[in-house]
N, C-alpha and C positions, 0 to 999 in steps of 0.2 A: 505495501498500498505504499502510495505518496502521502509524504505527512505535511498537512495545508496549516499554516497562521492567519488568524483574520486580523485586520489592524483596523480598527476605527471607530472615532470618537462618538459615535450613535449606536445606542444598543440596536434598536428596530433595526438597523442597516445590517451589523451581524446578524441576526435572527433571521431575516430575510434570505441573506447570502448563504447563511449556513446551511436553512432549508432548503435552497435552488442545491445546492452542492449533493447534500443529502439523498435527493430524488433525482436529481439528472447526472451526475459525477460519482460513479461505485468505485473510480478507482483511486477517490480521494481518502482520507482521516484527516477531519477537521481536530488537529491534538491541543488548538490553543486559541483563546481570543482575547483582545487586548483593545483597552478602551484611549489608549494613548502612547504617542512615541515613544517612552522611556519605558513603558510598560514590554512595548513590542519589543524592545532592544533586548530586554532581558530575558523575555522567553526564548528570542531567538539565541542566544547565548548558550541557555539549559535547554531548548531543547531539539535545537538544529532541527527546525523544518527544511524540506526540501522546494516548496515552493508559499510565497506567500502573498497576498490579497491586502493589497495596500492605499488605505482611501490619502487624497491628495490633499486635503483640507481639515487640516485639525485644530483647534488651537494650542497656544504654548510652543509648540513644536510642528511642522508639516512634515508629509509625508517623503520628500524630498532629501529631509534632514535626516531621516532615519536611513534613507538608501547612502548618504555619506558616511552613517556611522558603520553597515555593515558591508562595504566593500571588500575585508576579505573575506567573506563568508560563500562559501558555493551555492547561492541561495536564488531564484528565480522569482521574478515579479510579476505581477499582475497589478496595476495601477486600477482603481475604482475612484468615480468623479460623476458629481453631480453637474455641473458645468468646467468653469475656468478655462476657456477657451485657447489662451496662453500659453497655458500648462500641456493642454492636449496636444497642438500643434508641437510643441516641445517634444513631447513622447513620443509621436509621430516620424518626426526626424530625427530620431535619436535608434527608430526600431525597435522602439520596446514596447510589450504589451497594454491595452487598457481596455476596463468595459464601463461605457455608462451607466449611470444610478436613474432608474430603477432598470437594475439587470433583464432584459434580455437571457431566458435560458439558453435559446439555441448561442447565442453569442457567447455565452459562458463554459460550454459544451465546444463552442471552437476553438477557444482559449486555451481551455484544458487539454485537447488534442492535439495544439499547437505545440503546448508543453510537453506534451509523452512521444512527439515526434522529434522533435529539435533538443530537447531537454540542455540548451544551453544555457549559460547564464550571463547576466551581463558585463560585457568587459570594460575595463578598466578605463580606455577610452570615450566607452558609448555610455558611460554614466558621467563622463569628463563633459560630453559634447554635448549632453544631458542638461546639467548645470549650466554650460555656457550658455545654451538657450534661452533656461530659466531667468537668466540674470541680464538677458539683452531684453530691454522694453519692446522692442520689435525684431522681427526675423527677418535682417537682412541677409542673412549668410546663404550662401547659393548651393549649400552643400547637405546632402541628407545620408545618412545613413537606412541601407536594404540590407533584411534581413535574409541569411543564406543558412543551407543545411550543417555550416560551418561555422554560421554566429553572424555576422553582417558584413559590409563593405561598406565604408565611405566613399561618395562620390558627388560629382556635382554635376547639380540641374542640367546645367548649360552641355555639358557631353553628353547628354541622353536624347537617340535619334528614334527611337521606337520602343514601343513597348506592344509583346504579345502573349496574350491570353494560354494558358494551358492547364486544364485543371485549375486546381487548388495553388500553381504556380506562373511564374511569368516570366517572360527571357525577354531581356532588358537588353537592347543593342546601344552600344557608346560608340564614340569616336574614335580612332585609333585601331577598330576592327574587334572592340572589345565586346565579348558578348559575358551577359551574367542571369543568374537562373533567381531571382526571387522566389522566397517561402511565403508568398504572399498572392493573392488573387488582383487581376487586373483590376478590380473595384477598389481593392484598396488602393493601389498604387496610385491609382484616379483622385483618392481624396487626401493621398500624402503632397500629391501636386497639384492639387488645385487653387494654393496661393498663386502660381505661376500662368497666367492667362496664356500663354503661346503652346501651351497643351490641349490637344482636343482628341474626343475619343472620337475616332471614323467609322468604326463598325465592333460588334459585338468582340473581336478580337483583335482589335488593334487600338492603340493611343498612342500619338504621334508628337513631336516637338515641330510645330508648323514653320520653325525658323529653319526647320534641315527636310523640308519640303523645298525638291528640285523643279519640279516637275509633274503634270497633273495628264491624265489619258483618259479621253470622254468613253463613257458607257453609259448603263441603265444607272448604278452609283458613280464609275469610273474606277480608278485608281490611282492614286498617288505613287511617286518616284521621290524616295529618297537621298540623299546625301551620300549616303553606300550604296548607291545604286539599287537595294531592292524596292520590289513593286507590293503596294500592299493594297488589298481591295476596300472600298468605300460603300458603306450601304448607302440605299438608294434616300432615305429619310435625315441620311447624314452630309446626303450630295452638298446642298442647296447652303449649311451653315460654314462648310469646308470652302465653298468659293466664296463666301463672302468674308473668310478671314484671309483669303489666297489673294485678292484683288483689293486689299486695305489699303 
């Protein structure tokens, strides 16, 4: 069994999450629940959990302060939050997992399954990248962390040419003929890049960097020619939007 720890200052939130885990995640055993960061740190030292569900916003000390305190422990973190858009973006950019409150059972199962598949703990660089993002008032960086089976890869957004769906994975083509496979769906990658207006979903299977489109071939939906020479199909219902972007 995987030992799970719940850290949240709201007893109702802990009770709700514990119930969802018991019903939907039989591989997890909730070994302890804590209402503060200090109690959470003590529990981590004493119980050595494998997985922590960590609330972001707590009084006195927040979830990110706990993260800094336990960097030396081999533990996977799934953040839980009700809002705080700045923090959510920072977590996304850092390739760490989070769940929005009220927690959807399906999203919980997806996050737990991903934990079992990857079994990766936050890299110290990943944690530092998250902290740097949180300390900036605006996300001016053009770098994001892309999660893969080995952990994560930090890449420049402007190096992305296109992203192709492959079930629960996404193949990302970068400049200099580099290709990486992200352990995220194309929809998740699209959310990750939503602050960058030059990325456009042109098909159920493709997300492209408009700056890297070098040509268009007419057709029912047509095809785009990317800077690396690849030709990608355009859905008929995306054609008009694409052409507007290209003729701006």
